[in-house]
N, C-alpha and C positions, 0 to 999 in steps of 0.2 A: 664593563661598566660596574658589574658586581664585585669584580676583582679589584678595580680600583677603590670603590667604596671600603672594601676590606681593608685594604693596604692603608687608607686614611685613618681608619679606626685604630689599626695596629699602631700607627705613628702617634696617634693621640694616647692610646694605652701607655706606649713606651715612653712618651714624654712626660705624663702624669705620673708614671711610677718613679721616674728619674727625679721628678720634682717632689714626690712624696717620701723620698728616702730619709729625709730629715725626721726624727722622732717627734717634733714638735709643730711639724708644718700645719696640721689642722688647727690646732689652738691658735698658733700665730696668725693663720689666715683669718680665723673667726674674729680675732681681736681687730685685726686690720678692717675688716668688714664692719664690725660694730662701731668703730670709730668713725668711719666714713659715713655711716648711716646717720649717726648722731650729730655729725658735723653738717650733713646736708639738710636735715630736717628738724627745725627748730622745736616743733611741737613735742617730737619725741625726746630731744635733748633735754626739754625742761621738766620731763617726768624722770626723776632720777631712778625711781623703782622700776622702770622699763628697761634699763639698760642690761640687766642680768637676762632678762627674756631675749632681748636682742642677740646677745651672745650665744645664749642657748640655742635659739632658732638657726642662727648662721652656722654654729658649729654642727649641728645635726644635718643641715642642707648640704655643706662642704663634704661631710662624712658619707652622706648618702651618694653624692655625685662620684667620689673616688670608688666606692663600692660598685656602683653600676658600671663605671667605666672598666674596672678591674674584671668584672664578670661578663663583659661585653653584652650588657643588657641595654635596649634601645632607650634613648631619653624620654620617648613617649609613655613609657611605662612608670615613670617617676610618680610616686604618690607622697604627699607631705609627711615628713616623720612626725610622731608624737610632739616634740619640742616646737615645731613649726605650726602645728594646729593649736597648741596653747598660746603661742604667740599671737595668732589670729583672735583668738578668744579675748586676749588682754586687750586689743584694739577695740573690741566691741565694748568691754566693760568700762573703757575708759573714754568712750565716745569718739574714737578716731575713725575716720571714714576710710572706705577701702582704697581710695586712691593714695592715701598715705601708706598702706600696707604695700600697695604694688610699686609705689615709689621706693620704698625701702628694699625690695627685692630687686629691682633696677640698679640701683645704687650698689647693693651687693654683688650683682654680677659683674658690672663694670669695674669694681674694685678686684674681684677675683681674677677677672682676665687681664687686667693690666698688670697685675703683679706677677702672674702665671707667664704672661709673654716676656716680661722683663727678664724672669729667671730663665725662660727658655733660650732667649737671645744670648745670654751669658754662658748657658751651659752646653747648648747644643750647636756643634760646630757645622753639621752637615747642612747646607741649605735647603736641600729638597725635603729632607725630614722635618726642618724647621717650619717651611711653608706649608707642609700638608698638615703638620700639628697644630699650628694657628688657625688654618682655615677650617680643620675639621673641630677645633675647640670652639671657634666662633659659632659654628653650625650647632654643633652638639649643646652648647650651654644655652643658646637661644631656645632650642626646642625643650631642653629640660626645664628652663625657666617658664615656658608656656604651659607645659603640662602641669607644673607646681602651682602657677597662678590660676589656672582654671579651677583646679581642685579646691584652692584656698578661697576663692572668691564664693564658689558654693557653700563651704563650711562657714565663711564668715557671715553669708546672708542667713543660713540657717541658725548659727548662734544667735545672730541679732535679733531673729523673730522670737527665738526662745527668751532671750534677755529681755525684749520689750514686752512680751507677753508676760513674763514672770514679774517684771516691774510694774506694769500696768495693773496686773492681777491684785498686787500686794497694795498699790495705791487704791484701787477701786474697793477693796475689802476694807482697808483702814477709813476710807471716807464714809463708806456705808454704816461701818460701826459708829463712827462719830455722829452722823446724823441720826441714826437710831437712838443715841443717848446712852450706848453701852459705855461701862467704865473703862476708859483708856488713859494711860499716863501720857500726858501732853508731850513730854520729852521724846519718848519712844515713839509716839505717833508722827512727831515731826521728822524724826530718823526715818522712819519707813516712808513717808511722803517726800522726803528730801525738801521740806518745805516748813519753815518755822511758824509754828500755831501762836506763838506768843507776840503777835502783832495785830494791826488793824486789818480787816479783810474787806475785800470788795468782791462779792460773788457775782458770777454772770454765768449764762448759758447761751450756746450758739448751737441753731439747728437747721436742718434743710427745711425750706418752704414747700418742696415739691411734695405731692400727696403721697407718693410711695418711696420716695428717696432713693430710686434705684440708680439714677443717673449721678449722684454724688457720693464719691468714696469718703469713708470716715476720715482718711489722711486729709482730704481737702478741707473738712470741717475743722479739724485740729489746725491746720495751717491758719484758717480764718480766724479761729480764736487766739492764736499766737499772735497775729498781725494787729488784732483789736486791742489785745493787752498792750503790744509795743506802742501803739498809737496812743495809749492813755499813759505812757511813760514807764511801763513795766517789762523787764526781760527776763524775769525769773517766775513767770505765772505758773501755778499749779493747773494742769488740764487732766481731767479724768473723763473717758468716754461713757456715755449713758446709752447704751445699746449701739446699734450701728449708724443712727442719724442724728445723734446730738451729741455735744461735748460740754462738760460743766467745767467752770474755771475760777479761780481764786487769784486776785492781785493783793499782796501783802505790802504793807508799808509800816515802818515804826514812827513815822510823823503823821502828817496830814494824809488822809485817804485820798485817792485819786479821784478826779472831779468828773463825773459823767453828764456833760452838758445836756441840757433838753434839746431836741431835735437832732441828736447824734443819729447818722446813718452809717451802714457799712458802705464800704468803697465800691467803685465801678468794677465790673468783670464778673466772673463765676460767682463771687460772694453776693451778688445781687439776688440769687436764688435762695440765700439764707436770711436767717433773722437772729436777733440777739435780745436778751433781756437781763436786767440788772436789778439785784436786791438792793438794801441800803448797807452802808459800811457798817461792820461790828467787830469788836475787840474780843481777842482770846478765842477759846474754843467755841464759846456760847455764840459769840458774834459770827465765826466762821459758819457755824450751822444755821443760824437765823439768817443771815444774809443769802445763803444757799436757797433756804425755804422761800423766802422772798422772791429770788430770781425765778424759782420754778413757778410760783404763783403768777408773776408777771407773765411768763412765759405760756401758762394755760390761758389767761386773758387774751393775750395776742392770738393764740390759736383759735379760741372759740369767737372772737370777734372778726376773724378773717384778715389780720393786718398783712399788708403786702410785704413780700420779700424785700430785703434790704433795710427794714425799718428796725429800730431799736426801742424796746420798751422798758421804762423805768417803774420799778415798783413804786416809787413815791408818787408817781403820776396816775397809778391805777390801784393804790391800796385798798380804798374802800370798795372797789369793784372785786378784788381779789378776796376780800374778807366776805362780802355779801354772796359771792357765787360759790363758796366752797361747797355747799349743797346744791347742785344744779337744778334739781327738781324743786326744792323748796325756793330757790330764786325764781324759777319760771312762775310759780303760782304767786310769789309776791309781786312780780311785775304785772300780771294779768290783773290782780286784785286792786293795785294801786293805780294802774293805767286805764284799766278797761278797754274800750274801743281804740284808745290811743296806741295800744300795744300791737295792733294789726300790722301786718307785714305788707302794707301798700304805700304807694306814694304820698298820698294825702295824709295819712296817719304819720308816716316818717317826717314830713315836714312840719305838721302841727307839734309833734313831739320834738323836734329840734328847735323850734320857736320857744316853747314852754321851757326847755332845759336853759336856752341862752337867756330867756328873761329871768328865771330864778337865780342862774349864776352871776348875772349882773346886778343882783340885789334889787329885783322886781323893777327895774328900770327899763320902760319900753325904749326910751331914747338910746340907751347904752346898747339894748338887745339889736336894735335897728342897726346901729353902726357896726356892730359885731357881725352881723348876717349879710349886711349890705343892700338892705331894703328900706322902704320909707317907714316912719315910726307909725303911721296909721295902718301899714300892713301887719306890724306885730300886734296891734290892738285888735284888728279884726281876727287874726289867728288865734289869739288868746281867747275871744269869745267863742270861737268854734271849738277849740279844746274844752273849755268850761262846760259848754253844751254836751259834748261826748262823754266827759267824766262824771258830769252831774255833780260838779264842787268847784268853788272858786279856784283860780290859779294859784292863790297863795295860801291855800289850805294845806296842811301836812307837808311844810316845805321840805324838811329833812328826807321824809319817806319818799315824796316824789321825786327829789334828785336822786336818790340811791336807784329808785326803781328805772328812771330815765338812763342812768349810766349802765344799768344792768341789761336793759332793753337789746342792746345790740350784741351782748355776749350770749344771751339765752334766746335767741332769735328763733330757733328751730320750732318751737312749740307755740308760738304766738296764735292767737285765735284769728 
């Protein structure tokens, strides 16, 4: 058995050396492989700058094959030559997936084998030698391709991780500097972000609603952020991780900003364990930063008030609460001072507070408050009297301050008396 295998390898070597006798066979083969790859893969063919890399990689892989066969080295020892490694890196930098890279190598192998067998049939008269060379060539090149592919997939993954980390680091640092108000040239920052800052921006943030976030990977949050942007009509949102459990995003437009409707929710599925918050649209660098700050403020209110996963909070709906709760301790003291016993965290106090809030938001109308809460108008009047007794002041006194305190009450509930 071992003798037969050695004989087959000798047949392969003899056939390859006969084939390799021409001075230009490696360049010619590399050109044929390059043509076949770019004809088979439109995404590669569309990138004219990639063709030189395809040729260099093909030439180096064919040259390594010939060298290994000549030196009787087993195909399992094959390691990608430098030009092939550089080619894989180019795929990463151009955003081309690994299946395209592997497809290119399979096309290359098929082209090599087809041309090689055609020349063998023309030049090798001995049918036994021909059959053994073809059989061994098929086996050898397949194992050779497998060895190269395994190494290239690993190198592609490593390069992609470095590239993504590097790009993400640049984006994060640029965004941090912008938000911090550091002097940056808008054009340079746009290039670093790969996102045009000279537009109207709608900032948002997506985060996990789980207490520790251990069961949701950052990649899943990024995917949800991308889907959310796509649902709003954007395919080029800027996404920047905020630690391990949140992603900040911006949707840019040169015309009308995207419309974030009231009551928007995240879709069904794993995203139901996530939440989102939006700022208001803003133009240019200043609007980019302001919209982000507002989205983060809306997120803080959503977190403090215990909003359920799947919900989307708009700054425009909670702006007063965001501003009034910036100093949480001062906000708690304000709530207690304005509401008194009505700030207590029990069922009766919460019901009376909800009634007073509805009454004031409905412009002091018991009838409209009753309709809003689904109770009888007399019930509203009775609850208002109870609230006035608890607070020691009329329901219509200090309306602005009372409404702010009632809206803050759910956000700063931890220290209620």
